[in-house]
Structure formats: C-alpha cells, structure tokens
N, C-alpha and C positions, 0 to 999 in steps of 0.2 A: 396501480402498475405494478405486475404481475414480472419478473424475470426468469430468464431462459436459464442452462443450465447454461448454453450456448454464451449467452450473454458473460456472466461468470470468468467461464474462458477468454472471452474477448479483454474484459475489461484486467484481469491479474494479466494477461498479456500485455496488454498494456499501458499495466504496471509496471513491470520488472521491465522492460525494455527503457520507459524514463528516468526505473530509478539505475539505468545502467548509463546511462546517457544524460542525465540532470540536464540534458534542454530541457529549455521553457516549453519548447512549440509539444513536444511529448510530455510534461507535462499535463501541459492545459489539455489534450486529448484524455488526457484519463480524469482530473478537477476541476470540476463547477468553478465560478469565476468567485463568487460566496463559501464554499468547498470548507471545512474543519478537519484540523490532521489533530489526535487524541492520541496519545502513548504512555504506555508506562513501561515500564519504573522510569523514565525517561520527564515524566511531566511535563511532558511535549502541548502543548496546544498554540497550533501553528492557525489561524482562521483571516480568511483570501486568498485568492488564489498567488496570489504576489510575495506570500508569507511563508505556503509550502513550497514557493522555489525556492527562497533563498535558503530556506530551513534545508530542501533536499540538497541543496549545491553545499552549504559547509558541512555535509557528511560524507562528499562525494570521496576525502580518502578514506570514508570505511570501507570503499570497494579494493583497494592496494592490492597487489595478489589477487585477486577474485575471486569472486563464491560464487553459488548455486543456493537453490530457492524451489524446494519438493515441496507441495501443497496437494493437502485435498477440499472437497467439497463439504461440509458439513451438516449446511440447512438452509432453505433457500423461505423465507417467507415474506411475502409479495415484495416492498420494495428493498432488499433489505435481505443480506448473505453473509453465511458463516465462512471463512475458511480456518483451516489448522494449516500451520507451514512449517518448516524446519529449514532457517538460512544458516546456509556453510557459507564463514567468513574465514580464510584463510588467514590474515590478521588479524581478527578480530576473537572467531572461535566459533559454536556454533549456539544457535538461537531456537525454543520454541517459540511458535510465532501461533496469535489467535486474534481473527483480522474482522471485522464486524461493520457489512459497508453497507452508508446505505443513500443509496444512486437517484438522481434527480430523470423526468422523462425524456432529456436526449443522452438517458448512460450513462453520466456524470457523477462521480465522486460525487456526493452533497454531505457525507459524515462519514470520518472513518478513524474508527476506535479500535487499535490496537497494543498487544499485553505482549513483551519479551520479553523470555525469561533464559538466559543463557542456559547452559546443558554444558556441567559441568562430569 
C-alpha cells in the first residue's frame, strides 16, 4: 500500500477530531481494532482499540482551556508516514511531537509511535 499526502491529511484531521471529542466512534474512525499506540516519554503501550479509547478518555482533562496542533508531513514510505508537530495546550504547555504512523489497507492506524518533548 502506498499512502498519498491526501490520506495523511485526512487521517491527521480525523485524529485531531477524535482527540478533541474522545468519542469512541471518532477514535474507531482512525484506529484499527488491533491497533497499537506507543508514546514516549510516557511509556504508553495501548494495544487494541478498547485500550486506546480508555487511554484517550483518561487524558480528556489535558484539553481543558483549549489546545491547538500545527503539523507538517516529513516523509511517506509505503504504508508509513512521519509527522512533526507542535501541540499547544493552554493548561499543560507546548510539546514537540514526532509521529510515525503505519496504516492498514483500510486506511486506519495499525501502529502509532509518538515522541513528545515539552518545550520549555
């Protein structure tokens, strides 16, 4: 499978919508049932859609006060793409993000590897 830039843009848009709503249906729109989500430095390893939904819902308070996410596509290689972004949270501060995302044939995330570094 070869991912297009439009697929990346659509997937990131869906991800941001799901992060904002934490609605299980929105999260299921971007993650496969057997997806993995790994995040550093938080040592997060959520395996399976149900665990990803619970994890996201447990972090809903992070969004208090509002947030934004600016990003750019760094690379696409077959079924995997790399995004660099900055998440700006009014309550938590700003974080540099690096995402490595592998999509399945349906265009849903099979594996997400994310690195977050607080900007001080």
